[in-house]
C-alpha positions, -999 to 999 in steps of 0.1 A, spaced: 0 2 1 15 35 -10 21 60 16 -3 83 5 -33 55 9 -39 41 44 -71 27 62 -76 40 96 -102 24 117 -117 47 140 -134 38 173 -167 61 176 -176 47 209 -161 77 226 -181 100 208 -216 79 213 -210 77 249 -202 116 252 -236 121 231 -256 101 252 -240 112 287 -249 150 273 -283 144 261 -293 128 294 -278 159 313 -257 139 336 -224 151 348 -236 190 342 -206 202 364 -179 182 353 -155 195 326 -166 202 288 -160 164 271 -133 161 246 -157 144 222 -190 160 213 -210 164 182 -205 199 167 -231 204 142 -262 222 150 -295 213 146 -311 236 119 -341 243 101 -347 268 72 -385 274 67 -390 287 31 -414 320 29 -426 339 -2 -393 361 -8 -372 347 21 -368 321 50 -369 317 87 -338 300 102 -340 282 133 -308 270 150 -305 246 180 -273 241 190 -253 206 206 -253 191 225 -285 203 242 -313 226 230 -317 242 258 -314 251 299 -350 245 312 -359 269 342 -374 259 376 -406 280 363 -407 263 332 -405 228 350 -433 235 375 -459 243 346 -481 215 336 -477 193 307 -510 210 293 -501 243 296 -467 237 283 -484 221 250 -509 251 249 -478 276 248 -463 258 222 -496 261 202 -497 295 211 -460 300 193 -471 278 166 -499 301 156 -481 331 161 -455 315 134 -485 311 110 -498 347 115 -465 364 115 -452 345 81 -489 353 65 -485 390 74 -449 393 59 -459 377 27 -493 396 22 -477 425 4 -466 401 -22 -501 385 -25 -521 421 -26 -496 442 -43 -522 448 -73 -551 453 -48 -531 476 -24 -520 496 -56 -552 501 -68 -568 510 -35 -541 537 -26 -539 550 -62 -502 546 -63 -481 523 -88 -470 487 -81 -437 495 -78 -442 519 -50 -459 491 -31 -430 466 -38 -410 489 -19 -430 481 12 -412 446 9 -379 464 9 -388 484 41 -398 455 60 -367 437 53 -343 468 62 -363 469 96 -355 433 101 -319 439 95 -318 467 117 -338 459 145 -330 421 151 -300 423 173 -310 455 190 -342 445 205 -328 409 210 -300 426 235 -327 448 251 -354 422 259 -327 393 265 -329 395 305 -367 398 302 -390 369 310 -404 342 283 -436 357 291 -430 391 289 -404 389 259 -431 369 237 -461 388 245 -444 422 238 -433 410 206 -471 395 194 -485 430 212 -464 452 188 -470 431 158 -507 433 163 -504 470 168 -482 473 136 -508 450 115 -539 474 132 -524 502 121 -517 488 85 -555 476 84 -565 517 91 -541 528 65 -555 551 40 -522 564 27 -491 548 15 -472 565 44 -493 550 69 -493 516 57 -456 518 56 -455 528 95 -478 498 100 -454 478 81 -424 489 101 -441 486 132 -448 447 123 -413 439 112 -394 453 142 -417 427 162 -411 400 137 -375 403 139 -376 399 181 -402 370 176 -381 349 154 -348 359 176 -365 343 207 -392 316 195 -370 284 187 -353 287 225 -387 295 240 -401 268 227 -369 244 234 -373 255 273 -410 243 277 -398 206 272 -373 183 279 -342 185 257 -348 152 242 -382 169 229 -364 194 211 -375 177 175 -412 178 183 -411 216 192 -392 223 162 -417 205 143 -445 224 158 -430 258 148 -422 247 116 -455 236 109 -473 269 121 -450 290 99 -453 266 67 -490 269 67 -486 306 62 -475 292 28 -499 267 23 -529 285 37 -522 320 50 -510 335 18 -539 319 -4 -565 332 25 -547 366 22 -550 366 -18 -585 356 -19 -596 380 9 -578 410 -6 -592 404 -40 -629 396 -30 -632 418 0 -606 444 -2 -568 447 9 -575 462 44 -598 430 54 -571 407 58 -551 429 82 -582 432 100 -583 396 104 -547 392 114 -549 419 139 -575 405 154 -559 370 158 -531 388 172 -550 404 197 -562 367 210 -525 357 207 -513 382 233 -539 370 258 -530 336 251 -493 338 255 -499 360 289 -515 334 301 -497 303 290 -461 313 288 -440 307 320 -429 337 341 -394 328 336 -361 346 328 -343 341 297 -326 305 302 -287 301 301 -278 294 266 -264 260 255 -229 255 252 -219 272 221 -201 256 192 -187 267 161 -187 250 126 -171 218 122 -153 230 93 -146 270 104 -134 291 77 -138 326 73 -135 325 34 -155 295 30 -185 315 55 -182 346 31 -185 322 1 -219 311 14 -229 344 24 -225 359 -14 -241 327 -26 -274 337 -3 -271 373 -11 -272 366 -46 -298 343 -47 -320 365 -22 -315 395 -45 -328 375 -77 -357 358 -61 -370 387 -43 -366 410 -74 -394 393 -93 -411 376 -64 -423 408 -51 -439 417 -82 -451 382 -90 -490 391 -88 -487 419 -118 -468 394 -136 -491 367 -134 -519 388 -142 -506 412 -166 -479 390 -187 -489 355 -183 -527 362 -185 -534 341 -156 -571 353 -138 -567 369 -103 -594 340 -94 -564 313 -101 -539 331 -80 -551 317 -45 -549 281 -58 -514 287 -73 -501 300 -38 -514 270 -24 -497 248 -46 -464 264 -39 -466 262 -2 -477 228 -5 -444 220 -22 -421 242 -3 -435 221 28 -426 185 13 -394 196 -3 -381 209 30 -395 179 46 -378 156 21 -343 173 15 -333 172 52 -317 137 50 -292 149 21 -278 182 37 -255 170 61 -231 148 36 -242 172 3 -248 205 14 -231 224 -16 -245 198 -43 -278 204 -28 -271 241 -33 -261 234 -69 -295 215 -70 -316 242 -56 -298 270 -79 -305 247 -111 -341 245 -100 -345 284 -94 -329 290 -128 -355 265 -146 -380 283 -131 -370 319 -143 -366 308 -178 -399 293 -176 -412 323 -161 -398 346 -190 -417 326 -216 -447 347 -205 -470 322 -213 -498 307 -187 -487 271 -186 -449 280 -181 -463 305 -149 -478 272 -136 -448 252 -140 -425 280 -127 -445 286 -94 -441 245 -89 -405 244 -96 -400 278 -77 -414 267 -47 -395 237 -45 -361 250 -58 -365 276 -30 -371 252 -2 -339 232 -12 -318 263 -14 -324 278 16 -322 245 37 -290 240 24 -275 273 27 -282 277 63 -269 240 69 -236 249 47 -233 281 67 -234 268 102 -205 241 90 -182 268 82 -192 297 107 -158 307 124 -177 323 151 -201 309 176 -234 295 161 -256 320 169 -233 350 158 -232 331 123 -267 322 121 -272 358 129 -246 372 101 -268 346 74 -299 361 85 -292 397 79 -274 391 46 -306 369 36 -328 399 48 -304 426 30 -309 405 -2 -346 406 4 -342 444 7 -325 452 -21 -342 432 -45 -376 448 -46 -355 482 -54 -339 463 -83 -373 450 -95 -387 483 -95 -358 500 -117 -364 471 -142 -406 475 -141 -401 511 -147 -376 508 -173 -380 475 -193 -414 463 -180 -426 435 -156 -418 411 -186 -381 416 -180 -380 406 -141 -370 366 -147 -342 377 -168 -330 395 -138 -336 368 -115 -321 343 -141 -289 362 -142 -282 366 -105 -292 331 -99 -267 318 -124 -238 341 -109 -247 326 -77 -245 291 -89 -211 298 -103 -199 309 -67 -212 276 -53 -194 258 -79 -160 270 -70 -158 252 -41 -122 232 -40 -127 196 -40 -110 190 -9 -135 209 11 -162 188 -4 -145 157 7 -144 172 40 -180 181 40 -190 147 31 -174 126 56 -197 112 82 -206 134 113 -189 113 137 -159 105 117 -148 144 115 -156 148 154 -137 119 163 -104 134 140 -112 165 152 -105 156 185 -77 133 185 -45 149 195 -21 158 172 11 132 176 33 115 153 21 88 135 43 61 154 30 74 186 -8 71 176 1 34 161 -10 41 126 28 35 115 49 8 127 79 15 147 110 8 126 139 -6 141 171 14 137 196 5 111 225 -17 120 262 -8 107 271 -30 79 306 -46 85 328 -42 52 339 -76 49 304 -87 46 300 -63 22 326 -73 -1 316 -112 4 277 -102 -9 295 -81 -36 315 -113 -50 290 -134 -46 267 -110 -66 295 -112 -94 299 -149 -95 262 -156 -100 256 -128 -125 289 -132 -146 297 -94 -142 
C-alpha cells in the first residue's frame, strides 16, 4: 500500500458515550467533554421571498428553568400551540404585500412599484432591529418578551388595516417588522425551554408547521380575501388574531427569565473564506428571488394572462410543495450541502427561464419548480453556513439572517427599476442572471472542502478530537528498528557472490 493511501479504523464509541451523557443531562458540572457533536440542528422555513432560520445548538437544545419545570404538561402544550399559531400569523403578514400588491396599489392609487418598496422597508427593519431588540429583551421573562413581541406586531398590523395612505401603511409595516425580528430571534429557544431536551425535535416541528401553514393556507387566504373583500380585510383579521394571541401568550408562557444558553459551538469546518462564499451565494440568490417575486401578482395577471381568481390556488400549490420539499431534503443536507445548493439554484434557474416565456402554462410550471427549488436552496444554505461559521453558531446564524434580509431589501429596489424601464416581463431575466452567478460562486468550492463536508459527522468529530501526535506514537505507522552498521568484510563477500552469480 502506498504511503499516501492508508486505511484508518476509528473507534466512535467515545463519541457515542459522550453524546448520550450530554443528552441525558448527567454530570453537568464536569469539565466539557473532549468528544461531543459539533453540528447544530438547523431548520430553514421557506417563505415567499425569504426564509426563517431556526438553529438549536448541540449537545443540548436549552436549559430549563425552575419556572418552566413547574408548569403543567397541558400548559406547556398550549404555550407551544400559541407559538405555532403566532408563527403562522407572522408568516402570513410578511407575505401579504406580495399576495395583494395589485389590490393595494389600486386601493391607494399608487404604482405597483411603490407598493413593492414596502417589502424593502420590511426587510431593512428586520436587519436593523433584530440584534438591538434581542439585546434589550434578553433579561426579560419569556412571558414578557413573547407577549410584547406579539402585542407590538398586532399594533403594527392594525395600523396597516386603518391605512388610507402609503405612508401610513409603511408605518404599520415597519412596526410589525420590528416585532417580527424579535419574535423569530426568541421563538426557538423559548419553545425548546418548555420541554425536556430530548423532545427538541417535536418543538421545532411544531414551529415549522405553523410557519409553513402560512404558505399553504395563509397566503392563499390573504390573496382571496384581498381580491374579494378589499386589501384591508386580511389585516383586520390578522390584527384580531394577534389580540387573541396576546392573551394566550400572557396566560400560558412561564414567567421565567431567559434561560442559560446552551454550550455554544463553532462550525465543524470553520473558515472565514468559506463562510463568506456562503453569504455571497445567499445574498445573490435572495436578491434574484425577491426582485421578481415581489411583483409576481402583476406578472401573473398582466404578462402571463392568468385570472386573478386562480392565484390563491397557485399560492397554495407553491406552499404545499415547499413544505414537502423541506421535509424531504433534510436527509441530504449533512453530507451533500454544496451539491444540494447547486440543485436548488438549478431548479430556480429553470423556474426563471420558464417564467420568462410569459405563457400561462409556463407560469404554473415555474410556480411549482420555484417553490420546491427555493425550499431546497434555503435549507442547504443554512446548513452549509453553520458548517463553516468561524464564530459561535448564534453569531453565524445572525450573519446569515442579516445577509438574507439584506438581499430581500435590495431585490424589490432592483425590481422596481426594471419595471420602470423595461417592464414587468423583464424581471425573470434579472433573476435568472443573478441565480446563475450564485450557482457559479457555489460551484467554485475546491475538491478538498467537498470531501471533508461529505465525511460522516462522527468521523469528523473523532478526527478533530484526536490529539496531534506523530504517526508512530498514534499507532498508525509501525515503529521501525534502527539500522545496524554493515561490516566491510560482509559487504565485500556479498558483492563477490553477486558477481559470481551474474557473471559481471
